C-alpha positions, 0 to 999 in steps of 0.5 A: 252428899248428892250420893247420898240422896241419889241412893234414898230417892232411887230406895224410896221409888224401888219401895213404892214400885213394890208396893203398888206392884203389891196392891195390884197383884192383890187387886187381880186376885180379889177381883178373880175372886169375885167374878168366879163366884157362883151362887147355887143354881137353885138361888133365884132371890137375893136380898141386898143392902146394909144392916136392915135386910141383914137382922130382918131376912134369915136366909136359913129358911129360904132354901130359893134364896141369898141373904148378900146385906152387910152392915153399913153398906151404902148403895154406892157400894152395893152397885159394885156387888150388884153388877157383878153378882147379875153378871155371873149368874143368871139363876137370879132373877129376883132382887129384894133390895133394902132402901130405908129412909136414912140410906137416902140421908147425908149420914150415910156418904161418911161411910164412903168420904168420911170418918168411917171410910177407912173401916167400910170403903177398905170391904169394898176397895178392891172392886171399885173401879180405877178412878173410884179407888182414887177418888176415895183416896183423894176425898179421904186424905187424913185415912187413906193410910190405915184405909190402905192398910185395913184394905190390904187385910180385907184383901187377903179375906177377900182372895177366897170368897168361900171364907166366910170371914170374907168382906165383900159378900155379906150375909144374915146376922143377928145377935140382937136377943133379949133386947128392946125399943128404947125412947132415948135410943131412938131420939139418939138414932133419929139425930145422928141420922137426919140433923147435923149440927141442929140443922136438918141433913142433906139427902144423899145425891151420891147415894140416891144416884146409885140407887137409880143406877141399881134399878137401870141395872136390873130392868136392862138384866130383866132381873125384877127389883122389889124395895123392902122398908125393914120395920122400925119401931111406930116411935122412931117413924113416926119422927122421921123428918117430912124431907126424907119421906116426900124424897123416899116416894119420888124414888120409888116413883122415878123408878117405877119400883114396888115397895114390899111391905111388912104391914100385916105384922103386929110387932111390939117392943121386943121385936126391935133393938134399942134404936127402934130402927132394927129388927131384933133376932125375935123380929127376925121370925116374923120378918123371914117367916112373911118372905116364906110365906 
């Protein structure tokens, strides 16, 4: 019996060592690929953030710009992307960073420590510092195995960031064609983002802290940082709770940042997706043209 237990323990120990070694090698390969990634030297401007700038800015029409935004990307993840991109690509002199009212809601914490972490955290898992990797796993114990499985599969894609299916860099993407804003969808969206169990959500101090870090990073690199709050439907915007509006203004003031305004655009229902929180493919024509000017 003792011999059996010893052999079993040794077997699982070997498996654990193989597992740690495999993940260590994958970690090395992904970070090597990211550290060696270079944009075209003509690229001086980048767009970063979540699905809002991803849908709104078609960089195919902006010869000296690149859109690195990606859906559901919290400020926490954007910081680590931005840090490496700016360190290794000195041609980048300007960053347009998407920051909407929804980004500062605790709703966004679920993409880091919550129900969606197994999918979203898994995209960026290998570019996080070791302590952050361990924290993400510790904060998501139920989904830890699935998170690691997804991280491994994403790592296979991210060994070469030139692959269009990499899960780190992000790119312009907007499949919303022949759609229009709907009040019912906007009401559901507002409820999801700003309330929980019938109560107003808290602000995400965690993500706000990483936004502050990005502002400091850009100052240290002499990179111009401009915030963009991409257009949302007037009905949606008028119902964003004042708590989040006020905190949003505080964040910009604290970091002495300019907000890129879309006030000159006249948009109708067909330029938004049903949730009123994103620009449709038709709307992206107008928002991209504004940056092209």
